[in-house]
N, C-alpha and C positions, 0 to 999 in steps of 0.2 A: 661607444663602443671605448673611444678611447678613453684611457688614464692611465697613471704614471703608475698607479697599482698594480694592473692588468699583466704586462708585462717584465720582465727582467728587465733594466737598464742596459742597455750595450759598456758602459763603462759604471761601474759599483762605483757607489757615490759613497763618500767617507761615511762613517756611524757618526748620528749627533747623539749630543752628552748622554739625552734620555734613552738612545737603543744600546750604547756600551755597555757593556756586562765587565764588569773588573774579573779577571781568572780567580776562578775560588780555588780558596787554600783549606787546606785539611785540620782542623785543629783535633788533635787527639782528644777521646771522650773516653770515659767509664764502661767499661765491660769490652771492649774492642766495639764501641758503637761508633761512628763519624757524623759530625753534620757539615753542612756549607756554610762556610764565613765568609763573607763580602765589605765589603769598606760599605754599605748600606745598613750595616748592624753593628751589634752593641753585644760583646761577646760577656758573660758575667756567670756565675752559679745560679741555676734555677733551685729556689725555696716550694714547699708544696704551697706556700700559700701568695703563693706569686698570681697577680689577676690581671688579666688584660680583655679591655672590652669593645666589642664587635658593634658598632654603630649601625651597621645595616642589617648583621645577622641577628642582631640582638644577642649576641653570647657573651658573656661572662666564664672567661677561660683561669682554668689553673693545671699548672703545670707537673705533674705526677710520678715524674721521672727524676727521683730524687739524687742531689749528686750530678745530673746531668748536663753539660753545657750546654747551649742553647741559644741560636740566633736570632736574637729578638731585636725588630725594628723600632722608631722611637715611635712609628703609627700603625702599629702592633692593632692586629693578629698579622700572624704571617705566612704564606705557601711555604709549603716545606715542611713545617711541622703544625700539623690541625689545633686548631684550640676546641673546646666544648662550645657549646651553645648558651642560647641562655636560659631561665628557669620556664620551661615549657614555648608553647610555640603561640603563633597565632591561631585566634579563631576562625572558625568557617565565616562566620557571622562578618566578622570584620577582616575580614582577610586586608581587604585593598583601604590601606588606613591612610591616616593625612602624609604618615613620612612614604610611604608608599609612594602618595601623588607627587609629594617632592624630588625623588628619586625619580622618578617617571619624566620629569621637567628637563630635571640632569641626563639623565640615558635619551631623551629625544633633541637637548643640546647637540648632542654630539653627531644627530644624522643628519646630511648633506648629501644625498644622493645625485648623481650626474652620471651614472654607467647605465644603460641599458638595459631592460629585468632580462633576468637571466635565468636561463631554464636548469636550477640547480639539482632536480631529483637524479638524471645518471650520476653526478656526483655522489647526492647522499645511495645511492644503490651499492656504489662502490663500498662507502663507511660501511653500511650495514655487515654490505660483504666480510669486511674486515674483523666487525665486531663479534661475527662469528665465529671465523675462524679460529681468529686471535682469543683465545681462550685460555685460561687456565686445564691444565694438564690434566687435573684433575676434574674435571667436566665436559660432559658433551651437551652443544647447545647446541640450539637448531634458531633460526632469526625466524618469527613470524613480522609476516607484511604488515605493514604498520607502523611496526617500531614496538618491538618486543623481543629482549633474548630469553631465551629461556633454557635454563640448568638445569639437565634431566642426571640420576646419576649413572651411567653410565659412559665409560668413554669408547668413541670411537677412533679404533687405532690404528684401522686402513683408510687411507686418505686414496682416492682418485686422480694420480698425480696429472695426467691428463688433464681431466675437469678444470683440477687446480690450477693449471698455467695457464688455459682455455677461458676461465672466469678471473680472476686475479689479473690480467694481463692488461684485459679491455674490457672485461666483462661481457664482451659478446662475440661471437662467430662472426663470418660476413654478413650471413642473411638472416640470423635470430638479433630480438629484440632484448636485451639483460635477462640470464637467465642461468640460473644457477641452479636449480633445485635436484638435478641429481650427484652432486657434488657428495652429498651421504646419502647411506641406506639407514635411516634411523626408522622404526618400525613405531616409537613412540611418538614422534614430530616430524611432519613431513611438510619442509619448508620448499616454500615459491616464492621466489623474488620477486616483489612488485615492478609488473610489467606497465612501461611509463609510456608506450605507443612511438618513440622517437626512434630516429636511426642511427649505426653506427656511427655514417660519421659526424653528424650533427652532438652525438654523447662525447665521442671526440675529442671536436674542437670544445666544448665546454670547455673538459678535464683540461685542455691544453693550457686555455686563458685562463682558467684560476688555478695554475699549477703552483707559480710564482707568488702569489699571495697566501698560498696555503704554506707552502715551505716557510714564509717569511714569518708568520704568524704561527709556525712550527718551534722556527726557535725563540721566539719569543719567548712562550711559553715554558718553554723549558729556563732558559735566562732567567725571567723575570722569579719562577717557581725557586731554582737555585740560589738564585740572590735573597731570597725571603722577602717578596716584594707582599707589602699587606694588597687583601683580594680585593677588597674592592676600586683601590689604586688600580691593579695591574686590569682587572675587569673596564675599567673606565678606557686605560690606554687602550687595551685592544678594541673597545668601542670606538675611542677617537683615530683608529689606523685603519679600521672600516667605516668609515665615517662614509665613504662614496658609494657603498652597499645598499639592495633594500635591506630589511630585517631578516628573510630569507634567507639571502646570500650570505649576512654575516655568521648566522648562526650556522649555515652546511659547511662555509667556508673555517670555523673555526673548529668543529666540529671536525673535520678532513685534516685538519693542523696535527688536533688531536689523539685521530687514529693511527696515524704515523708514526708519532712516539707510542702508542699504545700497541700495534701491531710489530715494530722493532721489539720492543722491551719481550713481548711471549713470544714472537720466533727464536731468540735467542732462547729464552726459554725451553721451547720445544725441542731445539735441535741440539741442546748442550750435552745430552748426554750419548749423543751418538754420530756429533760433528764437530772436529777441533777445533774449526775455528769459530765456532759458537762458544763452544767449555771455555776460547782464551778469551774470550771477547767477554762470558760471565765472569769469569775468575779476574779479572782488568776493571771491571764494574763492581765487583765482592758481590753480587747477587746470591740471594738465599737461595738453596733447593727447592724449590716449592715443593715438589714431589715427595722431596724426606719432610717437609714440615705444614703436609697437605693440612693436615689438622689441623693447626694453632693459624694459618694464613686462612683456610676456608670460611670462617665468615667474614674476615673482610673481603674477599674476592666476592662474597654474593652481596656484601650488602656497595660496592662497585658498578656490581652489573645494574645489581636494580636500578641503583639512580641512573644508569646509563641506559635502562630499562623507559626510566620517565621522561629523561632526556630525547631520547628518538621519539616516543609519542609525542611529547608537545612540538616537536621539531616537525613531523609528517604535520598535526594542525597547524601551526603558521604556515606549512605551507600550500596547504588545503584551503586555508583562505585564499592565498593568491590567484588561483587559482579556480575561483568562483566564474562566471560569466559573465564581464563587464555588459552585456547586451541586457543584463535584466536586474543586475545590482551594482551600479557605477563605483568606481573605488572613493569617488567623493562624496558619496550619496550617506543623509543622517546613517542610514540604517548600517551601511558600513562600517561606518566609522565608531560608531557606535558598540559595534561588535569585537574589533579591533583593536580599542584602544588601549587593552594592556599588552598587548604583543610587545612593545619596546621592554614593558618591565620583565614578560617570559624568558624574551633574547637575554636581557643582562642577567636573571639567574640559570640559563642552562650555558652560559658561558662561565659563571662566575662557577657553576659545579662542573663544568670539563676541565677548570683550572684544580679544584680538589682532585680529582679522579689522578691529573697529571700529579698532585703534589705527592698524592697516595703512593705512586710508583715511583716518584724519585725517593721517595723515603726508604724502600728498598736499596736501593744502589748505597754501596757500602757499610749498607748492617749485617751481610752475610749471613750467618748462623743464627746470633744473634738477634733478630730483627725480633725488639718488643710494640708488638700492637698498643695502640694507645684508643683507652677510652672516651679521650675528647676526638679524635680523630673519625672514630665509630660514630659518634655522637653525631657532628657534624655530618657526615655522611647523608644517614639518616633524614634530620632534619632537614637537605637539601632535597632528597628525595619526598619527601610528606610536602614541603613547599612546593616543587614542578605538580607534585598532584594533584595540591588543590588552583593552582594555575590551569591543568587541564581540564579540569573538571568544569573550571569557568569556561575556559575555550572552546569545551565539545558544547555547553550550553549553548553560547555564542553563534555557534558555528551551526548549530543544529535551526536557531531561527532566521540563519542567513539562507540553509539549506530551502529551507522549509519557506523564504519567502521567495528566494528563486522559483520554485518548484511550481509556486500559486502565478506566479510570474507568465513562466514556460506552459503553464495547462491555461491559464487565461490565452494569450497567443496562440495555441493550440487551438482553443475553442472557438476561436474569432473564425480561425484557417476552416477548422469543420462545419462552422456554419456557413461562410463562403461557398464553401466546398457545393453544401446542400440545398440550396438557393442558387445555382449557378446551374445552366445548360450544360450537358454533356452529348458527347458521339455517342455513348453505351454509359451502360449501370458500373462499367468497372472499380471508376475512379471513388463512387460514394462507396463503394464495397469493401473497396482494400481503405478507404478512412476509416470506417468504421470495425475492421478486425487489426488483428496484431498480426503481420505477418511477414514471410519473407517471397519471394516471386517463385522458389525450387519447395515451397511449404503446403501441406494440406489443412487447414484448418476446418474443413468440411468435413461432419461425419456423414454419411448417405443410411437412410435407418432400412431402406428396402437392404441394399447390399452388402451394411455392416463394411463400408469400407472408407476411408479416408480420401477424400476430393481436393483441388484446387477450385479456386472462386471462380476459376474463369470458366464453370460447370454453369454457372449464371447468367455469362455474359448475354447484354439484349434478350433476358428474359423478365417477366411480370416477376418479381419475386414479394413473396407474402411474408413479412417479419412479424412472425407468433414472440409476442414480446410478454414476458411474464417474472414472475418469482418462482420458486422451486416450492411454490404453495400450489400448484396447477390442480386444479379440480381433475380426478379419473375420467368421471362423467363427461366433463367438457372434450377433454380429447378421445373417448370414445368417439362420439357425436361426430368432433373435427374429419378424425379417423374414418367414415362411414361417408360422411360428407367427400371426402379426398378420393376414394375409394372407385365414386362415383360419376368423377369428371371425364369430360372424353377430351380435354384441350391442357391434357399433360404437357406436352414441347409447348407453350405458350407461357405458361408459371410453375413456379417452384416454391414450397412452403421451406420458413426456412425456421426455425428457433433462435430465439434470442435471449438467452434467459438473464435477468437485471436482481443480482443478489444485494451490490453494497450500494450504497448512496454517495456517492463522491463530492458530495460538498459537505456532507459530516463524517464520511471515512477515509482514510490517508490511505496511499497505494501500500503504505508497508503492512497495515491494518485489514487489505483485504482479502486476505488467505482465507480459502472456507477451510471451515471445519471437517471432519472426521465424516461427520452424520452429514454434514452440507455434501461433501463429497456421494455420499452413496443416496443419496435424496438424488441428483444431475445424476447420476449415473442410471438409476433404474427410471426415471423418466424417458431421458433419451433413450432408452432401451425399447419402449412400446411404442414410441413415436417412427411412421414409418417416413418421414423427410428428411428431409436436411435439417441438421441442430451444428452447431460451432462443437470446436473438440473440445473444448474447455472451457470453462466462462470467463477465465480470465484472458486470452484473447482478444476479447470487447474492448477498445480503448471504453477508458475511462472519459476522455469528451462528449463520445458516444450514446455512452450511459447518460451522463450528463445532460446531451441537448436530449433525451428520448423522454427526460425526466420534464427537463422545464419548456420544449415548446408542443412535446405529444401529453402532458400530463400522466404519465404516468404514473401509477401508485402501487394500486399492490392487483387491483384488476385486469384481469390478462387480456392483451388487445392486440389487434391483426393490422397495421400498416403497410399499406400496398404502393410497390416502386414502382416506375414503370420503366419499359426496358431502357430507358433514358438515366435511369435511375431518380428521378423526381418523385416525394408524396404525391400521389396520388388518390388516396383516401387515407386519411389519421388512425381510424378505424376501422374495419370492415367488417368485424363480428357482427355487429347487428345484420348485415346484408346476408352473410353466408345463413344467418339461424332463418333468416325469413324466406333466402332465395336458392339456398344450396348452389351451386355450381352454375346456375343461370344466375348468379350474382357477376360473373365475370365480363369486364375487365374492373369492376368494382368504382366508376367514375360515379361522380351524381348523375349525368346526364345519363346515364345507364340507370340508374335507380329511379329517377324520373319516369324513364319511361317501363319500369316494370310496373309503377302505381297505376299506370295510364289508365288499365283497360282492371283493374281492383275494387270489386264492392264490399262492403261487409257481409258475409257469408260463413255458412263452416267449412268450408272449404281454406279457404282467409285464417280461420280460427284455427283449425288442427292441421289442414295442409295432409302431408300423407305421412303421418307421423305412425298411424295405425293404419295399414294395409287394406283391411275392413271396413276403413272409412269411405273410400270411394266406392266400397261397394253396394254399400247403405245407399250413397245417395243415388246409384243408379236403378235401385228397385226403389224408388221413391219410398223409403222408410222413414218416418218420423226421430231425429237423431239426438240424442241428449247426453251431455258434456256436464259433468257435475265435479266436487271436489268439496273438500273439507279433511276434519280427522277428527270430527265425533261420531263414531260407530255407533252409537246409537241413534243418533239422526240421521245418519245414514241408514240405517236399514229402515227407519220409521218410512221416510221419504222413497226409497225405490220401492216400496212394499207400496205402497199409497201410489206415485207413480203409473206400475203395472196396473192397479188397479183401476186407475182412472180410465188406465189406454186400453184396459178390457172392457171398460164400459164401453164405451165411446169406439169401438174395433180400429183403434189406431196400432198402424203395426210400430212397436219400439225398440230401439234399441241402445240401450244407456253404457255409457263409458267410464272410468273413474278416474281422472286424472289429478287425482290427489292435491297436491300444496305446493307450493313453489319453495325453493329449500329442504324437500323431505328431509325428515328425520324419522326416528323411532316409532312413532305414534303413526304414519304414512305407511311404514310398511308393514305395520302391524294391521291396518288397516285392509291394506290392500291382499294379504294372505284370507282376512276372514271374509272381505267381499268375496273374492276367489272357491274357497271352504266353503260358504251357505249358496253361493251362486246368486248374490244380491243383483248380479250386474254384470257385464263385462269387467275384464283388466288388462293395461297394454301387457302383462307377462307374467308369469311367475318366477320365483328367483329371484335372483338379485337383480335382472332384468329390466324390473318395470323401473328399478331409479333412473337408469341413462332416461328412458321414455318418457317418466313425468319431468325432468329439470330439465329436458332437451322442450315438452311440451310450454313451460314458464317460461325461459329462455328465451325463446323460441315468440313468445309473444310481448316480452319486453324490447326485441328487438326488434319487430314492426311501428311496438311506437317510438322508439325511439329512430329507426328509419324513415317514418313521416315526420317526425321533427323537422330532420334534417332536411326534405326536400321545404321545409317550410309552412308546413300545416300546423296549427293550436286548436285545443280541445273548443274553445268557440266558433270556431267557421268549418271544422270538419267533423265527418259522425265518423268517423274510420279512428279517429283518435278517442272520440267518448267512451264512442263502444267496447274498444281494446281499457281504459280506463277505467271502464269500470268495473270491466273483471280481475284488472288489479287492486282496484278499489277492496271486491267482494272476498278476495283472498288474502287483504293484508288486514281488514278486518274483523272482530271480533266475533265475525257469526256461525255459525253453527253450519254452514255452508251453502252452496249457492250451486246454479246449475242455470245452462244454457241448451234451448230447445229450438230446432230446426228439421224442417220439412223441406226433403233434398236437398238442393243446393239452392236454395231462394225465400222464403221466408225464415226469421228468428228472433230469439225474444231470449231473456234471459233476468233473474233476478236473485235475491237473495232469501236462506233460507226465515227471514222472520215475514216475507211477503209470499215467498212460494207454497208452501205448507196452510195457511189459509184457505187462499185461492184453491188448491187443490180439495182441501175439503169439504169446500165449497162446491164441487164440479157442478151435481145436479143441478145449479142455478145456473149456468151457461153452459150446459152440455147441448142443449136446443141449436147452437151455431152451431156448433159439428155434426153436420149434414153426412159430409165425409170426409176423409184420414186428411186431406189435404188442407183442409181449414182448421183444423190442429192449435196448429205454430201460433194462426193468427188472431183464432177467440183466446188461446190462454195469453197472448199478449195485452189485449184490450181490459182483461181482467186486475193483470198485473202492472199496468198502467193508472188504474184507475184506481187501486188499493194503496193508499197512506196510511203507513203506521203512526200512531199517536209522535213517538219517539225514534229518531236513527242517530245513529254515529257511526259515521264514514271514516275510513282512515286507506290513506295509501303509501306504501313505500314501494320506491324508488332505486336501485342500485345507482349512489353519487359514484359513476367510475371516469366522465369524462366533460364532466360540467355541465350536463343535456338536460340537467332538470330545470323544472319550466319556474318561474319567480309567483307564477300563479295558474291555481288551475281549480275549479269549480265542483263543488258536491254533486255525482248524478242523483242522487237525490232530491233535494232541493234546491240546487241552482247556484250556491252562494258561495263566495270563495272561499276556500280550504285554507286555514293556521297551516304556516310552517314552522316544523320541527327540525332538527338534529338528530336521529337516532342512530346510536352507536348499539348496536346487538353482537353477542357473543353464546351464542344457543346450540348448548352439545344433548338437546334432548332428554 
């Protein structure tokens, strides 16, 4: 912190030649207008054709005040009288030209920081407050956080003196950070000062440390501007004076120095109508009555305010670059260096803009009631505002790139920490759950579907947690079946189901773009309201790293999955849905060992195929009836098949019960078939009305779950009978057959076949009827006939859901035993 420019010297040193300003002398001008002349300028009458060229603004200027004597230094243009700019300005496409590169090198040559990095935000907050309060009396202004002064048409006449003194004295009270949001009661614009989170003592120390260089720069701005100094030279002089400070500090110190002059000017203007002291000062300065000439001066004030807006915005952006966390983006890294390469140029133009604003105010001194606004002066202010707006746009783009870089690095670190949490051992599951959901200790991020209330994560402590992961297209039939199984569980105290909706992909969607649409909000609410278990209060509470982990490690894409976390938070099953479909509540605790145990005593029979999907099936088994399950969506084949099957059963005195199981992914055709079968009493159906859909869907999804579960315990089609039988039924449903059927006697013998085999065999039942001397021999005799019948041609297809990478690389045909060709099928069928 040691630096000669930070604190005033105990014994003031004599001014150098460069710092000494000759006392201005007043030269009488026409129409009562005065100007300041120093020994640095020449006095001569100005003609209409006098021109000077600013090699840095690119301005060719002409003085339009005919007959007026002006102070023009030999190195024009001057401060104190604004000059018109060049014919046109920089194009955005080539804004940073070679001239700017040369200027940047010149600016960087003044930069030799040897002062500890200062937090200049508290100082900038005071500057913003001055800009808001010190405003033309014909305007009502409020400062928008982030650097914008907004002028509205209404004037706020009453000011809360107590609030004014509390905020302008130090910007703080003893307990709060800088906040002057209650100074104005403005219905149009509500001002909120930017909260930086620093303490009062820290802020006061920063202001005290910088008070001396601020006042020094303030004096230099007045002196150099009054002396008619050339704008580029004065700007470079100030940069040399502030060489020891960072770029952000240079800007804020200069801005604060300008704010002192700006605030003092408007303080006199505000008070001159009611305070004799202010009136006398205004008289001595020969200031114009701004209120009396509001119409003539308003445009100029608006231009100055617009330029100051741009200065504030660029200043905030420069400070934001400095606040980027160097743990993620080092200030020496190529990314940061490239992004901030034009900050020195931005600092130059900010300081130069502030000098122009200061010069504009100085021009009012001594002009009295006959101040004449200059077109050249207005043009230069507008040109600088435009230049700063282009610089701001460039810096905003670079800052966004840096911020995205930081966010990506930060998210990578967070993801690595999350992976460590998920793979580490824990005492209970709370650390894992808290890492997955964004919530504080006192928040209730869970919604209880049973009680319709919100609860804390602690209700899941040390329990098995079944994470139901899906998007917002979770099938209602799946919810209905899960709900039915959920009601049957007897061990509710040991596990809970928690719905975790995954809506966006973090790898392709930014956090800002992940907001839900109104349609998605409604879909989420509708699904949550029909779930009797827990769900997150809102999808936004699911951490992005958790969603990424779910997609990358658990391979979630679209199909719902049920991940089991044991009481210690360790994933014990990456998808327990096949177990749930296959075994219901008996699947608990959903581990691989328990899955093997459940399969140990199972054989291929009607109970395994249909379970207790329909309550009549166990009764038919007990009554030793022949049970026929059949499917398809060709109603004419269904009529022919059911009639022929009943004919054969009656002829052979076989007690037959038939049940229609439809087709996987049932659509309108299956619904129509179900209604026709029930109406014509062709056979039994699961249920009438809309409930049939849930039963049909569950029959097929359970069958796929059996196949998947069998595969997970290491079985293959080549070495396992159950796998082959399940695969045959799935192939029947996938192929373009008219239908299929499976026959079973009680819970023992079982056979099956597709339409191409069944109808010829049943039509010729007279040829093998002698084998059926008892009802219990019907299925065995039918199986022998089906096995011996080989159609000349066959075309077998098998469609399996590609949900979790469990698709076999090799599947053999159930008809001929050859390896089936493998294709990728994308289907969207609306029936």
